C-alpha positions in Angstrom: 144.8 141.5 -27.3 148.4 140.7 -26.6 149.6 137.9 -24.3 146.1 136.4 -24.0 147.6 133.1 -23.0 147.7 134.4 -19.5 144.0 134.8 -19.6 143.2 131.3 -20.7 146.0 129.2 -19.2 148.0 129.0 -16.1 151.5 129.4 -17.5 152.7 126.2 -15.9 156.4 126.0 -16.2 156.6 122.3 -16.8 160.0 120.8 -17.3 160.9 121.4 -20.9 164.0 119.3 -21.0 163.1 115.9 -22.4 165.8 113.5 -23.5 165.4 111.9 -26.9 165.3 108.3 -25.7 166.2 105.6 -28.3 168.9 107.7 -29.8 172.6 107.1 -29.5 173.9 108.6 -26.3 176.5 111.3 -26.4 180.1 110.1 -26.3 182.1 111.4 -23.4 184.4 113.4 -25.8 181.5 115.4 -27.1 180.7 116.8 -23.7 184.2 118.2 -23.6 183.6 120.5 -26.6 183.6 124.2 -26.1 180.2 125.8 -25.6 180.5 127.6 -28.9 181.0 124.3 -30.7 178.1 122.7 -28.9 175.7 125.5 -29.8 176.5 125.6 -33.5 173.6 124.8 -35.8 174.1 121.2 -36.7 171.8 118.3 -37.5 173.1 116.1 -34.7 170.1 115.5 -32.4 172.5 114.4 -29.7 173.5 118.0 -29.0 169.9 118.8 -27.9 170.1 121.1 -24.8 168.9 120.6 -21.3 168.2 123.0 -18.5 171.4 123.6 -16.7 169.9 122.9 -13.2 168.8 119.5 -14.3 172.2 118.2 -15.5 173.0 115.4 -12.9 176.6 114.9 -11.8 176.2 111.2 -12.4 177.5 108.6 -14.7 174.9 106.0 -15.8 176.7 102.7 -16.4 173.9 100.3 -17.2 170.1 100.3 -17.6 168.3 96.9 -17.2 164.6 96.7 -17.5 162.0 93.9 -17.1 158.5 94.5 -18.5 155.4 92.3 -18.3 153.1 93.0 -21.2 149.4 92.9 -20.3 147.5 92.7 -23.6 144.0 92.5 -22.0 144.6 95.7 -20.0 146.6 97.4 -22.7 149.1 98.1 -19.9 152.3 96.9 -18.5 154.2 96.4 -15.3 157.9 97.0 -15.1 161.0 97.2 -13.0 164.1 99.0 -14.1 167.5 99.2 -12.5 170.0 102.0 -13.1 173.6 101.5 -12.3 175.0 105.0 -11.6 178.0 106.5 -9.9 178.7 110.0 -8.8 181.3 111.9 -10.7 184.5 112.7 -8.9 184.4 116.1 -7.3 180.7 116.5 -7.3 179.8 118.7 -4.3 177.3 117.7 -1.7 174.0 119.4 -2.4 174.6 119.5 -6.1 172.6 117.8 -8.8 174.8 114.7 -8.2 172.7 114.0 -5.1 169.7 113.1 -7.1 168.9 110.9 -10.0 166.3 112.7 -12.1 164.1 110.6 -14.5 161.4 111.4 -16.9 158.5 109.3 -15.8 155.5 110.6 -17.8 152.3 109.0 -16.7 154.0 106.0 -15.1 152.6 105.1 -11.6 155.7 104.6 -9.4 155.0 101.8 -6.9 158.4 101.8 -5.1 162.0 102.9 -5.3 165.0 101.2 -3.7 168.6 102.3 -3.6 171.5 99.9 -3.0 175.2 100.9 -2.6 178.1 98.9 -3.7 180.4 98.3 -0.8 184.2 98.0 -1.0 183.9 94.2 -1.2 181.7 94.5 -4.3 178.5 93.5 -2.6 175.3 95.5 -3.0 173.8 96.7 0.2 170.5 98.5 0.9 170.8 102.1 1.9 170.6 102.5 5.6 168.5 105.6 5.4 165.0 105.6 3.9 165.0 106.4 0.2 163.6 109.9 -0.5 161.8 110.3 -3.8 159.2 112.5 -5.3 157.1 112.1 -8.4 155.5 115.3 -9.6 154.1 115.9 -13.0 156.3 113.9 -15.3 159.5 114.0 -13.3 160.8 111.4 -10.8 163.5 112.7 -8.5 165.4 110.1 -6.4 167.7 111.3 -3.6 171.0 109.4 -3.4 173.1 109.0 -0.2 176.1 111.2 0.3 178.9 108.9 -0.9 181.2 110.7 -3.4 182.5 108.4 -6.1 180.3 105.6 -5.0 178.3 103.3 -7.2 174.5 102.9 -6.7 171.9 100.6 -8.0 168.6 102.4 -8.2 165.5 100.2 -8.8 162.1 101.6 -9.8 159.0 99.4 -9.8 156.2 100.9 -11.8 153.1 100.2 -13.8 151.0 102.0 -16.4 147.3 102.3 -16.9 147.7 102.8 -20.6 150.3 102.3 -23.3 150.1 102.8 -27.0 148.7 99.6 -28.5 147.6 100.3 -32.1 144.3 98.5 -32.7 145.0 98.0 -36.4 146.8 94.9 -37.4 149.1 94.3 -40.3 150.3 90.8 -41.1 149.3 89.8 -37.6 151.6 92.3 -35.9 150.3 94.5 -33.2 152.4 97.6 -32.6 153.4 99.2 -29.4 155.0 102.4 -30.2 156.9 105.4 -28.8 155.3 108.5 -30.2 157.2 111.7 -31.1 158.1 112.3 -27.4 160.0 109.2 -26.3 158.6 109.0 -22.8 155.0 109.2 -23.9 154.6 105.4 -24.2 155.8 105.0 -20.6 157.9 101.9 -21.1 160.7 102.9 -18.8 161.4 106.0 -16.7 164.5 107.3 -18.5 167.3 109.7 -17.6 166.4 113.4 -18.0 169.9 114.3 -19.0 172.6 112.9 -21.3 175.2 110.8 -19.7 178.3 108.7 -20.6 177.6 105.8 -23.0 176.0 103.0 -21.1 174.8 99.5 -21.9 171.1 98.4 -21.8 169.0 95.4 -22.1 165.2 94.8 -22.0 163.3 91.8 -21.0 159.6 91.6 -22.2 157.3 88.9 -20.7 154.4 88.2 -23.1 151.7 85.5 -23.6 153.2 82.2 -24.8 152.2 82.5 -28.4 153.7 86.0 -29.0 156.9 86.9 -30.7 158.7 90.2 -30.4 160.9 91.9 -32.9 163.1 95.0 -32.8 164.6 97.2 -35.5 168.1 96.4 -34.4 170.0 94.3 -32.0 169.8 90.7 -30.8 166.6 89.1 -29.5 166.6 85.9 -27.6 163.3 84.1 -26.9 163.0 82.0 -23.8 159.7 80.1 -24.2 157.8 78.9 -21.2 154.5 77.0 -20.6 152.4 80.1 -19.7 154.6 83.0 -21.0 157.6 83.8 -23.1 160.5 86.1 -22.2 162.2 88.0 -24.9 165.6 89.4 -24.1 166.7 92.3 -26.3 170.3 93.7 -26.2 170.5 96.8 -28.4 173.7 97.4 -30.3 176.0 100.1 -29.1 174.3 102.7 -26.9 170.7 102.5 -27.9 168.2 103.0 -25.1 165.9 100.0 -24.7 162.7 102.0 -24.6 163.2 104.3 -27.5 162.9 102.1 -30.5 159.4 100.6 -30.1 158.8 96.9 -30.7 156.4 94.7 -32.6 154.5 91.9 -31.0 152.8 89.1 -33.0 150.2 86.6 -31.8 151.6 83.7 -33.9 149.2 81.1 -32.6 146.2 83.3 -33.5 147.5 84.1 -37.0 148.7 80.6 -38.0 146.3 78.4 -36.2 144.2 77.2 -39.2 146.3 78.1 -42.3 148.1 76.0 -44.8 151.8 76.0 -45.4 151.5 78.6 -48.2 149.6 81.0 -45.9 152.1 80.4 -43.1 154.9 81.4 -45.5 153.0 84.5 -46.5 152.4 85.5 -42.9 156.1 85.0 -42.1 157.0 87.1 -45.2 154.7 89.9 -44.1 156.4 89.8 -40.7 159.8 90.0 -42.2 158.7 92.8 -44.5 157.4 94.9 -41.7 160.5 94.4 -39.6 162.5 95.4 -42.6 160.4 98.5 -43.0 161.3 99.5 -39.5 164.9 99.1 -40.3 164.5 101.2 -43.4 163.2 104.1 -41.4 166.3 104.3 -39.2 167.7 107.6 -40.4 170.9 107.7 -42.6 172.9 109.4 -39.8 172.4 106.3 -37.7 169.7 107.6 -35.4 166.6 105.6 -35.1 163.3 107.2 -36.0 161.2 107.5 -32.9 158.0 108.2 -34.9 158.0 105.0 -37.0 154.4 104.0 -36.5 153.2 106.7 -38.8 155.5 105.3 -41.4 154.7 101.6 -40.9 151.0 101.5 -40.4 148.5 102.5 -43.0 145.9 105.1 -41.9 142.4 104.1 -42.9 141.3 107.7 -43.3 143.9 108.4 -46.0 142.7 108.4 -49.6 144.3 105.6 -51.5 145.7 107.8 -54.3 147.3 110.0 -51.7 149.2 107.2 -49.8 152.4 107.4 -51.9 152.5 111.2 -51.5 151.9 110.9 -47.8 154.7 108.4 -47.7 157.1 110.9 -49.2 155.8 113.6 -46.9 156.4 111.3 -43.9 159.9 110.6 -45.1 160.6 114.4 -45.2 159.1 114.7 -41.8 161.5 112.2 -40.3 164.4 114.1 -41.9 163.2 117.4 -40.3 163.0 115.8 -36.8 166.7 115.9 -36.7 166.6 119.6 -37.3 163.9 120.1 -34.7 165.4 118.1 -31.9 166.2 121.1 -29.7 162.5 122.1 -29.9 161.6 118.6 -28.7 163.9 118.9 -25.7 163.3 122.5 -24.7 159.6 123.1 -25.3 157.1 123.0 -22.4 154.5 120.3 -22.5 151.9 123.1 -22.8 153.6 124.3 -26.0 154.5 120.9 -27.5 152.6 121.7 -30.7 155.6 123.9 -31.7 157.8 120.9 -32.3 155.2 118.8 -34.1 154.0 121.7 -36.3 157.5 122.9 -37.1 158.5 119.5 -38.3 155.4 119.1 -40.5 155.6 122.6 -41.9 159.2 122.3 -42.9 158.5 118.9 -44.5 155.5 120.5 -46.4 157.7 123.3 -47.7 160.3 120.8 -48.9 157.6 118.8 -50.6 156.2 121.9 -52.3 159.6 122.7 -53.7 160.1 119.2 -55.0 156.5 118.4 -56.3 154.6 121.7 -56.6 151.6 123.4 -55.1 149.2 120.5 -56.0 151.1 118.1 -53.7 150.9 120.7 -50.9 147.2 121.0 -51.3 146.7 117.3 -51.2 148.7 117.0 -48.0 146.8 119.9 -46.4 143.5 118.2 -47.2 144.6 115.0 -45.5 145.8 117.1 -42.6 142.4 118.9 -42.4 140.5 115.6 -42.5 142.6 114.1 -39.7 142.1 117.2 -37.6 138.4 117.3 -38.2 138.2 113.6 -37.2 139.1 114.5 -33.6 136.0 114.3 -31.4 137.0 117.5 -29.5 138.4 120.9 -30.0 141.2 122.4 -27.9 143.6 125.4 -28.2 147.1 124.5 -29.5 148.6 125.8 -26.2 146.9 123.7 -23.6 147.5 122.9 -19.9 144.8 120.4 -19.2 145.5 116.7 -19.9 145.2 113.3 -18.2 148.6 112.1 -19.6 151.2 114.2 -21.3 150.9 112.1 -24.5 147.3 113.3 -24.8 148.8 116.5 -26.2 150.3 114.5 -29.1 147.0 114.5 -31.1 145.8 115.7 -34.4 145.7 119.2 -33.1 149.4 119.4 -32.4 150.5 118.0 -35.7 147.8 118.6 -38.3 146.1 121.8 -37.0 149.5 123.0 -36.1 150.6 122.4 -39.7 147.7 124.4 -41.0 148.3 127.2 -38.6 151.9 127.6 -39.7 150.8 127.3 -43.3 148.3 130.1 -42.7 150.9 132.2 -40.9 153.3 131.8 -43.8 150.5 133.2 -46.1 149.7 136.0 -43.6 153.4 137.0 -43.4 155.7 135.0 -45.6 157.3 131.6 -45.7 160.7 133.2 -45.3 159.5 135.0 -42.1 158.1 131.8 -40.6 161.2 129.8 -41.4 163.4 132.6 -40.0 161.4 132.6 -36.8 161.6 128.9 -36.4 165.3 129.0 -36.9 165.6 131.7 -34.2 163.4 129.6 -31.9 165.6 126.6 -32.5 168.7 128.6 -31.7 167.1 129.9 -28.5 166.1 126.3 -27.5 169.8 125.4 -27.5 170.3 127.3 -24.3 166.9 127.7 -22.6 163.3 126.5 -22.7 161.1 128.1 -25.3 157.3 128.6 -25.7 154.8 130.0 -28.1 155.3 133.6 -27.0 159.0 133.2 -27.9 157.9 132.1 -31.3 155.5 135.0 -31.7 158.3 137.5 -30.8 160.7 135.8 -33.2 158.1 136.1 -36.0 157.4 139.7 -35.3 161.1 140.4 -35.5 161.3 138.5 -38.8 158.2 140.2 -40.2 157.9 143.8 -38.8 155.2 144.9 -41.2 152.2 144.1 -39.0 150.8 142.9 -35.7 150.1 139.1 -35.5 148.8 139.0 -31.9 145.2 138.7 -33.0 146.2 135.8 -35.2 147.8 134.0 -32.3 144.9 134.8 -30.0 142.4 133.3 -32.5 144.2 130.3 -33.9 146.7 129.2 -31.2 145.4 130.3 -27.8 141.8 129.6 -28.8 140.1 126.5 -30.1 138.1 125.5 -33.2 137.9 126.8 -36.7 135.2 128.5 -38.9 132.2 126.2 -39.6 130.4 128.0 -42.4 126.9 127.7 -43.6 126.3 129.7 -46.8 122.6 129.8 -47.7 120.8 131.8 -50.3 117.3 132.5 -51.7 116.5 134.0 -55.1 113.3 136.0 -55.8 112.7 136.0 -59.6 110.2 138.9 -59.5 112.6 141.3 -57.9 115.7 139.7 -59.4 117.2 139.8 -55.9 119.5 137.2 -54.4 119.7 137.1 -50.6 122.9 135.4 -49.2 123.5 134.6 -45.6 126.9 133.6 -44.4 126.7 132.2 -40.9 129.5 130.9 -38.7 128.1 128.0 -36.6 131.2 126.9 -34.5 130.6 126.6 -30.8 132.3 125.3 -27.7 134.7 126.1 -24.9 137.5 128.5 -26.0 136.0 128.7 -29.5 135.7 132.2 -30.8 132.1 133.1 -31.8 133.4 134.4 -35.1 136.5 134.3 -37.2 137.7 137.0 -39.6 136.8 136.1 -43.2 138.3 137.8 -46.2 137.9 136.6 -49.7 135.2 136.3 -52.4 131.6 135.0 -52.8 131.4 133.0 -55.9 127.9 133.0 -57.4 127.4 130.5 -60.3 124.4 130.6 -62.7 123.9 129.4 -66.3 125.4 132.8 -67.4 128.7 131.9 -65.7 130.4 132.6 -62.3 130.2 136.0 -60.8 132.8 136.8 -58.1 132.1 139.4 -55.5 134.5 140.6 -52.7 133.5 139.5 -49.2 134.9 140.5 -45.9 133.3 140.0 -42.5 134.2 139.4 -38.9 130.6 138.9 -37.8 129.0 135.6 -36.8 126.2 136.2 -39.4 126.5 138.4 -42.5 123.5 139.1 -44.8 123.9 140.3 -48.4 121.5 141.5 -51.1 122.7 141.0 -54.6 121.1 142.0 -57.9 120.8 138.7 -59.8 118.3 138.2 -62.6 119.1 134.5 -62.9 118.6 131.8 -60.3 122.0 130.7 -59.0 123.2 127.1 -59.1 125.4 127.5 -56.0 127.0 130.1 -53.8 130.2 129.5 -51.9 132.9 131.5 -50.0 136.4 131.4 -51.3 139.1 132.6 -48.9 141.8 135.0 -50.1 144.4 133.2 -48.1 144.7 129.6 -47.0 142.0 129.0 -44.3 141.3 126.0 -42.1 137.6 125.8 -42.3 134.6 123.4 -42.6 131.3 123.8 -44.5 128.2 123.0 -42.6 125.5 121.5 -44.9 122.8 124.1 -45.5 119.1 123.5 -44.6 116.5 122.5 -47.1 115.9 125.2 -49.8 112.2 125.5 -48.8 113.2 126.1 -45.2 115.8 128.7 -46.2 113.2 130.7 -48.2 110.7 130.6 -45.3 113.4 131.6 -42.8 114.6 134.6 -44.9 111.0 135.7 -45.5 110.2 135.5 -41.8 113.3 137.4 -40.9 112.3 140.2 -43.3 108.9 140.5 -41.7 
């Protein structure tokens, strides 16, 4: 069934142009490059594309934000002011008439526009300010004043931000996930602009400290709160780097001097770790929480390996930047999965197949830990960052790994390269990836694979039960798929072997089935110790514990009668 996405999902054309906040802004000279130069395949994430109709004819001079951190509500209130001016020659009715911001799940309370008069004073706009907030885009109409300077103030609040509930050395992290607007610190420009300055003021409880990876932080303590002023170096956006907040009073209240020194050392070490994960090219990593904080579900012996895998992942994010900016929210798994898959391939080349299998097992466990199952292409969410879950990254990694086994790693890599090139000039989605893969691997039809693993949910949940009758020397094996739920296929195609082990050794029999339940009769004089299914290709699956052996025998006997 080709193009089944139209069956399951409304093909919502969400805005795919997302700016990579927290990265160095494009210098003005770079925008003057010829189109051919801009579109060349380079690792510079600053050349990520945008939809042409969203490029504003505006210069953003300054971004100043004030945020009140509300720890009890795990939320924040904020006010941000953008100093912008229209570019000379921008025609009325063009994109210069609007300031377009990516607002995510921010709740916009009010918008005000002031104009700078000839005497340098800021005056409120005489006409009512027109603004719309749809999906994750905030569009603010600007008065017709060519060449004028405007101060656009947006007051907003969030009902949720990304507080990590795990502590380390007393630090509590508030992060910006892989899509920079997902943490909803500040509505940020949808398109690149001239370099501009920025500063951020965070109001916290009085005992808290705030640290940033780079830049200068000034703390202004008060009786009931503290204000931390951060001025990033150069042209970093205030909301893109993430910050650390530490409840100093709570950590150091009843500790001796040695413990205090140790806690301070932990804090310095963690801040240094954040600095370490700024990429060599000078671009800050916008996924540093995965690097800094330990995951409790990761086996201890795997942590160093996962650290190396994460480092490779960060490197690949530079390559995948066009996918981050030109992929629809519904298809955001493409960016996360492509980054992880390329990192896994690099890890395999450096450390071998065993390292790949260990990472895949961690990925499988993290995906299985999700309390729900959804298709990778998904158009139902409360907040856009809900799509940045274990499905997008870890199941997506498995799907691309399975695709590379179904076709070839070269074909998948070629298709991802083609998708990235296409993303330089236009939005891309999963169907574009499928077509690119079919072009790179013309030896077969992969539509069924996409329908099963990408546009559908779930994975095979296998129960392999068996009963042996010594008198007849017969072994009955039942392979049952027990997965269930919305958008979950009743059965997955299984191809591989049944391994039957007894005291005489292991006997391997070919097995292939697309049915929910498959029953086999095998001549077997000896009682087996175990029976299990071994897939011919990599397969994301889960074993369901079989019922008690007595119940199995009775069930098979009753079924025969």
